[in-house]
VOLOSE-397495 format. One line per field, with one value per residue (C-alpha): x, y, z; residue in one letter. Coordinates in steps of 0.2 Angstrom, whole numbers. Example, Ala and Ser with C-alpha at 12.3 -4.5 7.8 and 13.67 -1.06 7.14 Angstrom:
residues 2
c1: (62  68)
c2: (-22  -5)
c3: (39  36)
res: (a  s)
end
This chain:
residues 277
c1: (18  16  28  22  5  12  22  5  -6  13  8  -9  -7  6  -5  -18  -8  -6  -21  -27  -12  -17  -35  -30  -17  -34  -46  -34  -31  -50  -54  -39  -46  -64  -57  -46  -62  -75  -85  -97  -90  -89  -77  -66  -51  -34  -19  -7  8  -4  -13  -20  -18  -34  -35  -21  -28  -43  -35  -25  -42  -49  -33  -33  -52  -48  -33  -42  -57  -46  -44  -26  -20  -29  -30  -21  -36  -23  -23  -8  1  -6  -4  12  18  6  17  31  26  18  38  42  27  37  52  45  42  25  18  10  0  -8  -16  -8  -11  -1  -9  -4  -6  -8  6  20  29  44  35  29  22  17  0  -3  -12  -2  -6  8  9  19  18  15  31  41  38  42  58  63  77  73  62  73  72  58  54  70  57  40  53  60  37  34  48  38  27  37  46  28  37  17  11  28  26  8  9  21  11  -3  8  14  -4  -12  -24  -20  -30  -31  -41  -29  -32  -46  -48  -53  -40  -25  -34  -33  -15  -10  -16  -10  7  11  5  12  28  44  48  63  83  82  65  74  90  80  69  82  91  73  70  88  84  69  73  91  78  65  79  81  99  102  114  98  95  108  107  88  94  109  99  86  100  109  94  100  89  75  74  61  48  52  67  65  62  71  90  101  103  122  124  110  119  133  125  116  132  142  124  125  127  141  132  115  122  117  99  85  76  88  82  78  70  58  54  49  39  28  26  26  6  15  26)
c2: (132  145  136  121  128  135  120  112  124  121  103  106  119  107  92  102  107  90  82  97  92  74  79  92  80  65  80  85  66  62  78  72  56  59  72  59  47  56  59  43  34  18  8  -8  -9  -13  -20  -9  -22  -37  -30  -41  -38  -38  -24  -14  -13  -6  7  13  11  25  34  36  42  55  59  64  71  85  94  93  79  76  64  62  58  52  32  33  39  30  14  18  19  4  -5  0  -5  -23  -26  -24  -30  -49  -45  -34  -41  -42  -44  -61  -51  -34  -28  -15  3  13  31  46  65  80  91  99  96  84  72  54  44  29  24  9  -7  -7  11  22  41  47  65  72  85  69  60  74  78  60  57  38  23  18  32  32  15  16  33  20  4  17  19  0  -1  11  -3  -16  -8  -5  13  23  9  12  29  29  15  28  46  35  31  47  54  44  34  17  6  -11  -17  -5  7  11  10  28  34  24  33  51  49  42  56  68  63  59  80  85  77  69  48  47  46  26  23  33  23  7  9  17  -1  -9  0  -4  -23  -19  -13  -23  -37  -33  -30  -10  -2  2  15  25  27  37  45  52  55  64  76  80  86  98  107  123  135  126  108  98  93  76  80  93  81  67  61  77  70  67  54  46  44  41  24  19  18  6  -6  -6  -24  -21  -35  -24  -8  -6  -14  -10  7  22  25  44  44  31  37  55  47  39  50  66  68  77  86)
c3: (277  265  254  255  249  236  231  232  221  207  207  206  189  183  180  177  160  158  156  145  134  133  127  116  109  109  102  88  82  83  71  59  58  57  42  33  36  30  45  49  30  38  28  28  40  32  41  30  31  27  14  -1  -18  -21  -8  -13  -31  -26  -16  -29  -42  -28  -28  -46  -44  -35  -43  -59  -52  -40  -56  -54  -66  -84  -95  -112  -126  -141  -140  -151  -137  -124  -133  -135  -116  -112  -122  -117  -98  -104  -112  -96  -82  -85  -78  -61  -47  -43  -60  -56  -41  -51  -63  -69  -79  -88  -91  -100  -90  -101  -93  -100  -84  -83  -73  -66  -54  -45  -33  -24  -33  -52  -57  -66  -76  -87  -92  -111  -107  -100  -117  -125  -116  -119  -136  -137  -131  -118  -110  -106  -104  -90  -83  -84  -75  -60  -56  -60  -45  -35  -34  -32  -18  -9  -7  -5  5  16  19  20  36  43  41  49  63  67  66  75  64  66  77  82  68  55  44  34  18  13  26  13  0  6  14  -3  -12  -1  -2  -19  -22  -7  -2  -9  -11  0  -6  -1  -11  -27  -27  -26  -39  -49  -49  -49  -65  -73  -69  -80  -97  -97  -95  -109  -120  -120  -117  -97  -106  -109  -90  -84  -100  -95  -79  -83  -97  -82  -76  -87  -90  -80  -69  -58  -60  -66  -56  -63  -48  -40  -23  -29  -23  -33  -53  -52  -38  -47  -65  -52  -44  -61  -70  -57  -60  -76  -83  -98  -106  -104  -109  -126  -134  -141  -140  -144  -161  -160  -177  -171  -156  -165  -178  -162  -151  -168  -160  -145  -159)
res: (x  x  x  x  x  x  x  x  x  x  x  x  x  x  x  x  x  x  x  x  x  x  x  x  x  x  x  x  x  x  x  x  x  x  x  x  x  x  x  x  x  x  x  x  x  x  x  x  x  x  x  x  x  x  x  x  x  x  x  x  x  x  x  x  x  x  x  x  x  x  x  x  x  x  x  x  x  x  x  x  x  x  x  x  x  x  x  x  x  x  x  x  x  x  x  x  x  x  x  x  x  x  x  x  x  x  x  x  x  x  x  x  x  x  x  x  x  x  x  x  x  x  x  x  x  x  x  x  x  x  x  x  x  x  x  x  x  x  x  x  x  x  x  x  x  x  x  x  x  x  x  x  x  x  x  x  x  x  x  x  x  x  x  x  x  x  x  x  x  x  x  x  x  x  x  x  x  x  x  x  x  x  x  x  x  x  x  x  x  x  x  x  x  x  x  x  x  x  x  x  x  x  x  x  x  x  x  x  x  x  x  x  x  x  x  x  x  x  x  x  x  x  x  x  x  x  x  x  x  x  x  x  x  x  x  x  x  x  x  x  x  x  x  x  x  x  x  x  x  x  x  x  x  x  x  x  x  x  x  x  x  x  x  x  x  x  x  x  x  x  x  x  x  x  x  x  x)
end
């Protein structure tokens, strides 16, 4: 009889603990959801897997505002350098998969770190440190093309959806746009792109610069230069696949007819970026 009563007691305890853990998980998910949604703020619900180009650009615009107002990033206030990057971006865009559905925005960030990144909706960011580090226009174009490749591949959007699912934030109606913005900014600042996304963006960027008339050889050359620095890797590579592996993959993918092309004149590049020297 005592053993039977003890069994009932243990079963009751385990049941109570299971209910408590379930309630705790629900409460935690609710707290995270409320924090991301900004309390009682009501925003449009969006299904990340079916987001329209217009919705994506609106979310990207809000991400841009949040990034620039966070103090993490400051725009470089030099129209010559800014216009130069825009020129390169606009030369590549006709060869982008999504040029007809998005309005792209190219911006230069005042930062000595060698870095570049992209958000949703066509926003591409290049640091002054990366512009100075590149040897020529084709190398800079290869980075711009790589970042356009992330947007074309919807890599950040895929990460946002996966993160929201993991945290239990997606409802039957989708994920509100404010949450998409907050998760996206968090991912950009704190977490790396996946290895697969980086290789995909490399291949998309390589194709773009070749079709735009730039020398495709500039892309593996720039990647190799990053890898040859020694010491700690630059921020641009600290969360990416190993440079040697990416160089090898790029070299194998180069079109022999596009290996050489425009943008290899180092003197011309130095003159265009003289404001940074």
